[in-house]
PDB file of N, CA, C and O in Angstrom:
ATOM      1  N   MET A   1       0.842  -1.188   0.005  1.00  0.00           N
ATOM      2  CA  MET A   1      -0.002  -0.001   0.001  1.00  0.00           C
ATOM      3  C   MET A   1       0.871   1.247   0.002  1.00  0.00           C
ATOM      4  O   MET A   1       1.854   1.308   0.741  1.00  0.00           O
ATOM      5  N   ALA A   2       0.533   2.236  -0.806  1.00  0.00           N
ATOM      6  CA  ALA A   2       1.314   3.483  -0.911  1.00  0.00           C
ATOM      7  C   ALA A   2       1.129   4.324   0.347  1.00  0.00           C
ATOM      8  O   ALA A   2       0.047   4.379   0.931  1.00  0.00           O
ATOM      9  N   LYS A   3       2.194   4.962   0.736  1.00  0.00           N
ATOM     10  CA  LYS A   3       2.147   5.831   1.897  1.00  0.00           C
ATOM     11  C   LYS A   3       1.456   7.133   1.540  1.00  0.00           C
ATOM     12  O   LYS A   3       1.784   7.751   0.527  1.00  0.00           O
ATOM     13  N   LYS A   4       0.493   7.561   2.371  1.00  0.00           N
ATOM     14  CA  LYS A   4      -0.232   8.793   2.126  1.00  0.00           C
ATOM     15  C   LYS A   4       0.683   9.997   2.280  1.00  0.00           C
ATOM     16  O   LYS A   4       1.422  10.103   3.258  1.00  0.00           O
ATOM     17  N   GLU A   5       0.630  10.891   1.324  1.00  0.00           N
ATOM     18  CA  GLU A   5       1.493  12.061   1.347  1.00  0.00           C
ATOM     19  C   GLU A   5       0.943  13.079   2.355  1.00  0.00           C
ATOM     20  O   GLU A   5      -0.259  13.344   2.392  1.00  0.00           O
ATOM     21  N   LEU A   6       1.817  13.626   3.149  1.00  0.00           N
ATOM     22  CA  LEU A   6       1.426  14.608   4.169  1.00  0.00           C
ATOM     23  C   LEU A   6       1.184  15.965   3.527  1.00  0.00           C
ATOM     24  O   LEU A   6       1.807  16.304   2.522  1.00  0.00           O
ATOM     25  N   THR A   7       0.280  16.736   4.109  1.00  0.00           N
ATOM     26  CA  THR A   7       0.124  18.111   3.694  1.00  0.00           C
ATOM     27  C   THR A   7       1.328  18.898   4.162  1.00  0.00           C
ATOM     28  O   THR A   7       2.095  18.407   4.989  1.00  0.00           O
ATOM     29  N   PHE A   8       1.512  20.089   3.662  1.00  0.00           N
ATOM     30  CA  PHE A   8       2.623  20.935   4.086  1.00  0.00           C
ATOM     31  C   PHE A   8       2.568  21.145   5.605  1.00  0.00           C
ATOM     32  O   PHE A   8       3.582  21.047   6.296  1.00  0.00           O
ATOM     33  N   GLU A   9       1.365  21.435   6.108  1.00  0.00           N
ATOM     34  CA  GLU A   9       1.221  21.691   7.542  1.00  0.00           C
ATOM     35  C   GLU A   9       1.508  20.440   8.368  1.00  0.00           C
ATOM     36  O   GLU A   9       2.121  20.538   9.431  1.00  0.00           O
ATOM     37  N   GLN A  10       1.082  19.275   7.907  1.00  0.00           N
ATOM     38  CA  GLN A  10       1.382  18.042   8.607  1.00  0.00           C
ATOM     39  C   GLN A  10       2.873  17.761   8.639  1.00  0.00           C
ATOM     40  O   GLN A  10       3.418  17.331   9.655  1.00  0.00           O
ATOM     41  N   ALA A  11       3.518  18.009   7.521  1.00  0.00           N
ATOM     42  CA  ALA A  11       4.968  17.803   7.440  1.00  0.00           C
ATOM     43  C   ALA A  11       5.689  18.737   8.405  1.00  0.00           C
ATOM     44  O   ALA A  11       6.627  18.321   9.086  1.00  0.00           O
ATOM     45  N   MET A  12       5.257  19.998   8.469  1.00  0.00           N
ATOM     46  CA  MET A  12       5.886  20.955   9.381  1.00  0.00           C
ATOM     47  C   MET A  12       5.657  20.537  10.852  1.00  0.00           C
ATOM     48  O   MET A  12       6.561  20.625  11.684  1.00  0.00           O
ATOM     49  N   ASP A  13       4.448  20.088  11.141  1.00  0.00           N
ATOM     50  CA  ASP A  13       4.142  19.624  12.514  1.00  0.00           C
ATOM     51  C   ASP A  13       5.014  18.438  12.888  1.00  0.00           C
ATOM     52  O   ASP A  13       5.542  18.382  13.999  1.00  0.00           O
ATOM     53  N   ARG A  14       5.168  17.493  11.975  1.00  0.00           N
ATOM     54  CA  ARG A  14       6.018  16.327  12.252  1.00  0.00           C
ATOM     55  C   ARG A  14       7.471  16.738  12.404  1.00  0.00           C
ATOM     56  O   ARG A  14       8.184  16.213  13.259  1.00  0.00           O
ATOM     57  N   LEU A  15       7.900  17.657  11.594  1.00  0.00           N
ATOM     58  CA  LEU A  15       9.275  18.165  11.689  1.00  0.00           C
ATOM     59  C   LEU A  15       9.501  18.823  13.072  1.00  0.00           C
ATOM     60  O   LEU A  15      10.560  18.648  13.674  1.00  0.00           O
ATOM     61  N   GLU A  16       8.530  19.557  13.555  1.00  0.00           N
ATOM     62  CA  GLU A  16       8.661  20.179  14.862  1.00  0.00           C
ATOM     63  C   GLU A  16       8.792  19.123  15.978  1.00  0.00           C
ATOM     64  O   GLU A  16       9.580  19.295  16.907  1.00  0.00           O
ATOM     65  N   VAL A  17       8.021  18.042  15.878  1.00  0.00           N
ATOM     66  CA  VAL A  17       8.107  16.955  16.856  1.00  0.00           C
ATOM     67  C   VAL A  17       9.482  16.310  16.800  1.00  0.00           C
ATOM     68  O   VAL A  17      10.074  16.004  17.835  1.00  0.00           O
ATOM     69  N   ILE A  18       9.983  16.106  15.601  1.00  0.00           N
ATOM     70  CA  ILE A  18      11.316  15.493  15.443  1.00  0.00           C
ATOM     71  C   ILE A  18      12.379  16.378  16.071  1.00  0.00           C
ATOM     72  O   ILE A  18      13.254  15.889  16.785  1.00  0.00           O
ATOM     73  N   VAL A  19      12.309  17.667  15.812  1.00  0.00           N
ATOM     74  CA  VAL A  19      13.292  18.590  16.376  1.00  0.00           C
ATOM     75  C   VAL A  19      13.259  18.544  17.905  1.00  0.00           C
ATOM     76  O   VAL A  19      14.305  18.512  18.554  1.00  0.00           O
ATOM     77  N   GLN A  20      12.062  18.540  18.468  1.00  0.00           N
ATOM     78  CA  GLN A  20      11.921  18.459  19.930  1.00  0.00           C
ATOM     79  C   GLN A  20      12.530  17.180  20.485  1.00  0.00           C
ATOM     80  O   GLN A  20      13.203  17.200  21.516  1.00  0.00           O
ATOM     81  N   GLU A  21      12.289  16.056  19.788  1.00  0.00           N
ATOM     82  CA  GLU A  21      12.859  14.784  20.221  1.00  0.00           C
ATOM     83  C   GLU A  21      14.390  14.785  20.131  1.00  0.00           C
ATOM     84  O   GLU A  21      15.070  14.286  21.028  1.00  0.00           O
ATOM     85  N   LEU A  22      14.915  15.339  19.060  1.00  0.00           N
ATOM     86  CA  LEU A  22      16.369  15.395  18.894  1.00  0.00           C
ATOM     87  C   LEU A  22      17.009  16.310  19.946  1.00  0.00           C
ATOM     88  O   LEU A  22      18.095  16.024  20.451  1.00  0.00           O
ATOM     89  N   GLU A  23      16.326  17.404  20.266  1.00  0.00           N
ATOM     90  CA  GLU A  23      16.866  18.336  21.254  1.00  0.00           C
ATOM     91  C   GLU A  23      16.951  17.715  22.659  1.00  0.00           C
ATOM     92  O   GLU A  23      17.818  18.085  23.450  1.00  0.00           O
ATOM     93  N   LYS A  24      16.056  16.779  22.961  1.00  0.00           N
ATOM     94  CA  LYS A  24      16.075  16.098  24.252  1.00  0.00           C
ATOM     95  C   LYS A  24      17.313  15.230  24.403  1.00  0.00           C
ATOM     96  O   LYS A  24      17.811  15.031  25.511  1.00  0.00           O
ATOM     97  N   ASN A  25      17.813  14.707  23.268  1.00  0.00           N
ATOM     98  CA  ASN A  25      19.003  13.853  23.257  1.00  0.00           C
ATOM     99  C   ASN A  25      18.849  12.655  24.183  1.00  0.00           C
ATOM    100  O   ASN A  25      19.787  12.295  24.894  1.00  0.00           O
ATOM    101  N   GLU A  26      17.665  12.031  24.179  1.00  0.00           N
ATOM    102  CA  GLU A  26      17.413  10.881  25.044  1.00  0.00           C
ATOM    103  C   GLU A  26      17.257   9.583  24.279  1.00  0.00           C
ATOM    104  O   GLU A  26      17.135   8.523  24.893  1.00  0.00           O
ATOM    105  N   LYS A  27      17.259   9.634  22.953  1.00  0.00           N
ATOM    106  CA  LYS A  27      17.035   8.441  22.139  1.00  0.00           C
ATOM    107  C   LYS A  27      18.354   7.731  21.891  1.00  0.00           C
ATOM    108  O   LYS A  27      19.415   8.356  21.904  1.00  0.00           O
ATOM    109  N   PRO A  28      18.289   6.415  21.664  1.00  0.00           N
ATOM    110  CA  PRO A  28      19.494   5.694  21.253  1.00  0.00           C
ATOM    111  C   PRO A  28      20.002   6.243  19.922  1.00  0.00           C
ATOM    112  O   PRO A  28      19.240   6.834  19.156  1.00  0.00           O
ATOM    113  N   LEU A  29      21.266   6.048  19.656  1.00  0.00           N
ATOM    114  CA  LEU A  29      21.887   6.596  18.462  1.00  0.00           C
ATOM    115  C   LEU A  29      21.182   6.152  17.166  1.00  0.00           C
ATOM    116  O   LEU A  29      20.970   6.964  16.265  1.00  0.00           O
ATOM    117  N   ASP A  30      20.826   4.878  17.079  1.00  0.00           N
ATOM    118  CA  ASP A  30      20.156   4.387  15.874  1.00  0.00           C
ATOM    119  C   ASP A  30      18.850   5.151  15.623  1.00  0.00           C
ATOM    120  O   ASP A  30      18.573   5.562  14.496  1.00  0.00           O
ATOM    121  N   GLU A  31      18.069   5.331  16.657  1.00  0.00           N
ATOM    122  CA  GLU A  31      16.796   6.032  16.533  1.00  0.00           C
ATOM    123  C   GLU A  31      17.025   7.519  16.240  1.00  0.00           C
ATOM    124  O   GLU A  31      16.263   8.133  15.494  1.00  0.00           O
ATOM    125  N   THR A  32      18.052   8.077  16.818  1.00  0.00           N
ATOM    126  CA  THR A  32      18.380   9.489  16.559  1.00  0.00           C
ATOM    127  C   THR A  32      18.724   9.696  15.093  1.00  0.00           C
ATOM    128  O   THR A  32      18.278  10.663  14.476  1.00  0.00           O
ATOM    129  N   VAL A  33      19.513   8.792  14.538  1.00  0.00           N
ATOM    130  CA  VAL A  33      19.875   8.883  13.129  1.00  0.00           C
ATOM    131  C   VAL A  33      18.633   8.730  12.247  1.00  0.00           C
ATOM    132  O   VAL A  33      18.489   9.443  11.254  1.00  0.00           O
ATOM    133  N   ASP A  34      17.744   7.814  12.598  1.00  0.00           N
ATOM    134  CA  ASP A  34      16.520   7.631  11.837  1.00  0.00           C
ATOM    135  C   ASP A  34      15.642   8.892  11.871  1.00  0.00           C
ATOM    136  O   ASP A  34      15.092   9.307  10.850  1.00  0.00           O
ATOM    137  N   LEU A  35      15.523   9.487  13.055  1.00  0.00           N
ATOM    138  CA  LEU A  35      14.745  10.713  13.172  1.00  0.00           C
ATOM    139  C   LEU A  35      15.381  11.850  12.371  1.00  0.00           C
ATOM    140  O   LEU A  35      14.683  12.624  11.715  1.00  0.00           O
ATOM    141  N   PHE A  36      16.703  11.940  12.429  1.00  0.00           N
ATOM    142  CA  PHE A  36      17.413  12.974  11.669  1.00  0.00           C
ATOM    143  C   PHE A  36      17.159  12.781  10.164  1.00  0.00           C
ATOM    144  O   PHE A  36      16.902  13.746   9.444  1.00  0.00           O
ATOM    145  N   GLU A  37      17.233  11.549   9.708  1.00  0.00           N
ATOM    146  CA  GLU A  37      17.005  11.266   8.296  1.00  0.00           C
ATOM    147  C   GLU A  37      15.555  11.626   7.895  1.00  0.00           C
ATOM    148  O   GLU A  37      15.322  12.225   6.845  1.00  0.00           O
ATOM    149  N   GLU A  38      14.607  11.254   8.740  1.00  0.00           N
ATOM    150  CA  GLU A  38      13.208  11.609   8.476  1.00  0.00           C
ATOM    151  C   GLU A  38      13.038  13.125   8.426  1.00  0.00           C
ATOM    152  O   GLU A  38      12.329  13.651   7.568  1.00  0.00           O
ATOM    153  N   GLY A  39      13.687  13.811   9.342  1.00  0.00           N
ATOM    154  CA  GLY A  39      13.641  15.280   9.351  1.00  0.00           C
ATOM    155  C   GLY A  39      14.196  15.897   8.095  1.00  0.00           C
ATOM    156  O   GLY A  39      13.609  16.836   7.557  1.00  0.00           O
ATOM    157  N   LEU A  40      15.314  15.394   7.616  1.00  0.00           N
ATOM    158  CA  LEU A  40      15.915  15.899   6.381  1.00  0.00           C
ATOM    159  C   LEU A  40      14.959  15.686   5.195  1.00  0.00           C
ATOM    160  O   LEU A  40      14.793  16.567   4.351  1.00  0.00           O
ATOM    161  N   ASN A  41      14.346  14.515   5.150  1.00  0.00           N
ATOM    162  CA  ASN A  41      13.392  14.239   4.072  1.00  0.00           C
ATOM    163  C   ASN A  41      12.181  15.174   4.138  1.00  0.00           C
ATOM    164  O   ASN A  41      11.673  15.609   3.105  1.00  0.00           O
ATOM    165  N   LEU A  42      11.725  15.478   5.344  1.00  0.00           N
ATOM    166  CA  LEU A  42      10.618  16.410   5.505  1.00  0.00           C
ATOM    167  C   LEU A  42      11.000  17.817   5.091  1.00  0.00           C
ATOM    168  O   LEU A  42      10.199  18.533   4.488  1.00  0.00           O
ATOM    169  N   VAL A  43      12.220  18.215   5.411  1.00  0.00           N
ATOM    170  CA  VAL A  43      12.717  19.551   4.988  1.00  0.00           C
ATOM    171  C   VAL A  43      12.738  19.623   3.459  1.00  0.00           C
ATOM    172  O   VAL A  43      12.298  20.616   2.879  1.00  0.00           O
ATOM    173  N   LYS A  44      13.240  18.591   2.818  1.00  0.00           N
ATOM    174  CA  LYS A  44      13.293  18.575   1.358  1.00  0.00           C
ATOM    175  C   LYS A  44      11.875  18.658   0.766  1.00  0.00           C
ATOM    176  O   LYS A  44      11.633  19.392  -0.192  1.00  0.00           O
ATOM    177  N   THR A  45      10.955  17.898   1.351  1.00  0.00           N
ATOM    178  CA  THR A  45       9.568  17.898   0.896  1.00  0.00           C
ATOM    179  C   THR A  45       8.953  19.279   1.051  1.00  0.00           C
ATOM    180  O   THR A  45       8.309  19.784   0.132  1.00  0.00           O
ATOM    181  N   CYS A  46       9.153  19.893   2.220  1.00  0.00           N
ATOM    182  CA  CYS A  46       8.585  21.220   2.489  1.00  0.00           C
ATOM    183  C   CYS A  46       9.185  22.267   1.532  1.00  0.00           C
ATOM    184  O   CYS A  46       8.468  23.124   1.015  1.00  0.00           O
ATOM    185  N   ASN A  47      10.483  22.191   1.307  1.00  0.00           N
ATOM    186  CA  ASN A  47      11.133  23.151   0.403  1.00  0.00           C
ATOM    187  C   ASN A  47      10.601  22.998  -1.025  1.00  0.00           C
ATOM    188  O   ASN A  47      10.370  23.989  -1.717  1.00  0.00           O
ATOM    189  N   ALA A  48      10.411  21.765  -1.451  1.00  0.00           N
ATOM    190  CA  ALA A  48       9.882  21.527  -2.802  1.00  0.00           C
ATOM    191  C   ALA A  48       8.461  22.078  -2.923  1.00  0.00           C
ATOM    192  O   ALA A  48       8.099  22.675  -3.937  1.00  0.00           O
ATOM    193  N   ARG A  49       7.671  21.871  -1.883  1.00  0.00           N
ATOM    194  CA  ARG A  49       6.283  22.378  -1.917  1.00  0.00           C
ATOM    195  C   ARG A  49       6.276  23.885  -1.904  1.00  0.00           C
ATOM    196  O   ARG A  49       5.502  24.500  -2.638  1.00  0.00           O
ATOM    197  N   LEU A  50       7.110  24.495  -1.098  1.00  0.00           N
ATOM    198  CA  LEU A  50       7.173  25.963  -1.072  1.00  0.00           C
ATOM    199  C   LEU A  50       7.571  26.510  -2.432  1.00  0.00           C
ATOM    200  O   LEU A  50       7.012  27.506  -2.891  1.00  0.00           O
ATOM    201  N   SER A  51       8.513  25.879  -3.064  1.00  0.00           N
ATOM    202  CA  SER A  51       8.945  26.289  -4.387  1.00  0.00           C
ATOM    203  C   SER A  51       7.805  26.165  -5.376  1.00  0.00           C
ATOM    204  O   SER A  51       7.600  27.044  -6.214  1.00  0.00           O
ATOM    205  N   SER A  52       7.071  25.084  -5.279  1.00  0.00           N
ATOM    206  CA  SER A  52       5.928  24.851  -6.138  1.00  0.00           C
ATOM    207  C   SER A  52       4.843  25.900  -5.915  1.00  0.00           C
ATOM    208  O   SER A  52       4.264  26.430  -6.864  1.00  0.00           O
ATOM    209  N   PHE A  53       4.579  26.189  -4.632  1.00  0.00           N
ATOM    210  CA  PHE A  53       3.598  27.235  -4.303  1.00  0.00           C
ATOM    211  C   PHE A  53       4.031  28.578  -4.861  1.00  0.00           C
ATOM    212  O   PHE A  53       3.222  29.317  -5.423  1.00  0.00           O
ATOM    213  N   GLU A  54       5.312  28.890  -4.704  1.00  0.00           N
ATOM    214  CA  GLU A  54       5.819  30.168  -5.193  1.00  0.00           C
ATOM    215  C   GLU A  54       5.670  30.301  -6.713  1.00  0.00           C
ATOM    216  O   GLU A  54       5.278  31.347  -7.229  1.00  0.00           O
ATOM    217  N   THR A  55       5.995  29.208  -7.412  1.00  0.00           N
ATOM    218  CA  THR A  55       5.863  29.196  -8.871  1.00  0.00           C
ATOM    219  C   THR A  55       4.402  29.399  -9.276  1.00  0.00           C
ATOM    220  O   THR A  55       4.099  30.167 -10.189  1.00  0.00           O
ATOM    221  N   LYS A  56       3.516  28.705  -8.591  1.00  0.00           N
ATOM    222  CA  LYS A  56       2.102  28.830  -8.918  1.00  0.00           C
ATOM    223  C   LYS A  56       1.583  30.259  -8.650  1.00  0.00           C
ATOM    224  O   LYS A  56       0.814  30.801  -9.445  1.00  0.00           O
ATOM    225  N   ILE A  57       2.002  30.852  -7.547  1.00  0.00           N
ATOM    226  CA  ILE A  57       1.594  32.227  -7.223  1.00  0.00           C
ATOM    227  C   ILE A  57       2.138  33.189  -8.279  1.00  0.00           C
ATOM    228  O   ILE A  57       1.431  34.099  -8.713  1.00  0.00           O
ATOM    229  N   GLU A  58       3.373  32.994  -8.686  1.00  0.00           N
ATOM    230  CA  GLU A  58       3.959  33.855  -9.731  1.00  0.00           C
ATOM    231  C   GLU A  58       3.194  33.701 -11.038  1.00  0.00           C
ATOM    232  O   GLU A  58       2.938  34.690 -11.725  1.00  0.00           O
ATOM    233  N   GLU A  59       2.829  32.482 -11.387  1.00  0.00           N
ATOM    234  CA  GLU A  59       2.064  32.238 -12.603  1.00  0.00           C
ATOM    235  C   GLU A  59       0.702  32.926 -12.523  1.00  0.00           C
ATOM    236  O   GLU A  59       0.273  33.596 -13.463  1.00  0.00           O
ATOM    237  N   LEU A  60       0.035  32.748 -11.386  1.00  0.00           N
ATOM    238  CA  LEU A  60      -1.271  33.361 -11.192  1.00  0.00           C
ATOM    239  C   LEU A  60      -1.186  34.877 -11.214  1.00  0.00           C
ATOM    240  O   LEU A  60      -2.048  35.544 -11.786  1.00  0.00           O
ATOM    241  N   SER A  61      -0.156  35.416 -10.598  1.00  0.00           N
ATOM    242  CA  SER A  61       0.049  36.864 -10.584  1.00  0.00           C
ATOM    243  C   SER A  61       0.324  37.374 -11.985  1.00  0.00           C
ATOM    244  O   SER A  61      -0.175  38.431 -12.372  1.00  0.00           O
ATOM    245  N   GLY A  62       1.108  36.638 -12.743  1.00  0.00           N
ATOM    246  CA  GLY A  62       1.404  37.004 -14.128  1.00  0.00           C
ATOM    247  C   GLY A  62       0.169  36.995 -14.973  1.00  0.00           C
ATOM    248  O   GLY A  62      -0.025  37.884 -15.801  1.00  0.00           O
ATOM    249  N   LYS A  63      -0.673  36.004 -14.780  1.00  0.00           N
ATOM    250  CA  LYS A  63      -1.908  35.908 -15.533  1.00  0.00           C
ATOM    251  C   LYS A  63      -2.822  37.065 -15.176  1.00  0.00           C
ATOM    252  O   LYS A  63      -3.448  37.657 -16.055  1.00  0.00           O
ATOM    253  N   LYS A  64      -2.902  37.387 -13.915  1.00  0.00           N
ATOM    254  CA  LYS A  64      -3.751  38.493 -13.461  1.00  0.00           C
ATOM    255  C   LYS A  64      -3.274  39.808 -14.049  1.00  0.00           C
ATOM    256  O   LYS A  64      -4.084  40.609 -14.517  1.00  0.00           O
ATOM    257  N   GLU A  65      -1.970  40.038 -14.031  1.00  0.00           N
ATOM    258  CA  GLU A  65      -1.410  41.264 -14.598  1.00  0.00           C
ATOM    259  C   GLU A  65      -1.694  41.341 -16.091  1.00  0.00           C
ATOM    260  O   GLU A  65      -2.027  42.406 -16.610  1.00  0.00           O
ATOM    261  N   THR A  66      -1.562  40.222 -16.776  1.00  0.00           N
ATOM    262  CA  THR A  66      -1.840  40.182 -18.226  1.00  0.00           C
ATOM    263  C   THR A  66      -3.300  40.484 -18.488  1.00  0.00           C
ATOM    264  O   THR A  66      -3.615  41.235 -19.411  1.00  0.00           O
ATOM    265  N   GLU A  67      -4.206  39.915 -17.692  1.00  0.00           N
ATOM    266  CA  GLU A  67      -5.631  40.187 -17.850  1.00  0.00           C
ATOM    267  C   GLU A  67      -5.929  41.661 -17.593  1.00  0.00           C
ATOM    268  O   GLU A  67      -6.687  42.282 -18.339  1.00  0.00           O
ATOM    269  N   ASP A  68      -5.339  42.216 -16.546  1.00  0.00           N
ATOM    270  CA  ASP A  68      -5.548  43.621 -16.208  1.00  0.00           C
ATOM    271  C   ASP A  68      -5.047  44.550 -17.308  1.00  0.00           C
ATOM    272  O   ASP A  68      -5.699  45.542 -17.634  1.00  0.00           O
ATOM    273  N   ASP A  69      -3.882  44.226 -17.881  1.00  0.00           N
ATOM    274  CA  ASP A  69      -3.323  45.026 -18.962  1.00  0.00           C
ATOM    275  C   ASP A  69      -4.220  45.021 -20.178  1.00  0.00           C
ATOM    276  O   ASP A  69      -4.389  46.053 -20.827  1.00  0.00           O
ATOM    277  N   GLY A  70      -4.797  43.880 -20.496  1.00  0.00           N
ATOM    278  CA  GLY A  70      -5.650  43.765 -21.666  1.00  0.00           C
ATOM    279  C   GLY A  70      -6.956  44.482 -21.534  1.00  0.00           C
ATOM    280  O   GLY A  70      -7.491  44.960 -22.534  1.00  0.00           O
ATOM    281  N   GLU A  71      -7.499  44.580 -20.339  1.00  0.00           N
ATOM    282  CA  GLU A  71      -8.793  45.205 -20.126  1.00  0.00           C
ATOM    283  C   GLU A  71      -8.720  46.718 -20.206  1.00  0.00           C
ATOM    284  O   GLU A  71      -9.638  47.363 -20.712  1.00  0.00           O
ATOM    285  N   GLY A  72      -7.634  47.284 -19.709  1.00  0.00           N
ATOM    286  CA  GLY A  72      -7.535  48.734 -19.618  1.00  0.00           C
ATOM    287  C   GLY A  72      -7.157  49.410 -20.913  1.00  0.00           C
ATOM    288  O   GLY A  72      -7.341  50.620 -21.048  1.00  0.00           O
ATOM    289  N   ASN A  73      -6.640  48.674 -21.858  1.00  0.00           N
ATOM    290  CA  ASN A  73      -6.134  49.287 -23.068  1.00  0.00           C
ATOM    291  C   ASN A  73      -7.083  49.191 -24.207  1.00  0.00           C
ATOM    292  O   ASN A  73      -6.785  49.670 -25.301  1.00  0.00           O
TER     293      ASN A  73
END
């Protein structure tokens, strides 16, 4: 079964939990490394989503500006 993809907010919430766990420094080394790896993957996912959101907003803004330019002239 495929793993359900987290929303941006869910990924950020999970990342916050991981950071808190790592800051406690109470986990065995193997588990700490696993948490760190999961955190890095979440950071990559969040960065990719932010980039995608930014691109979409720029595209929408560009479309809006083009529509506005065409109406006024």
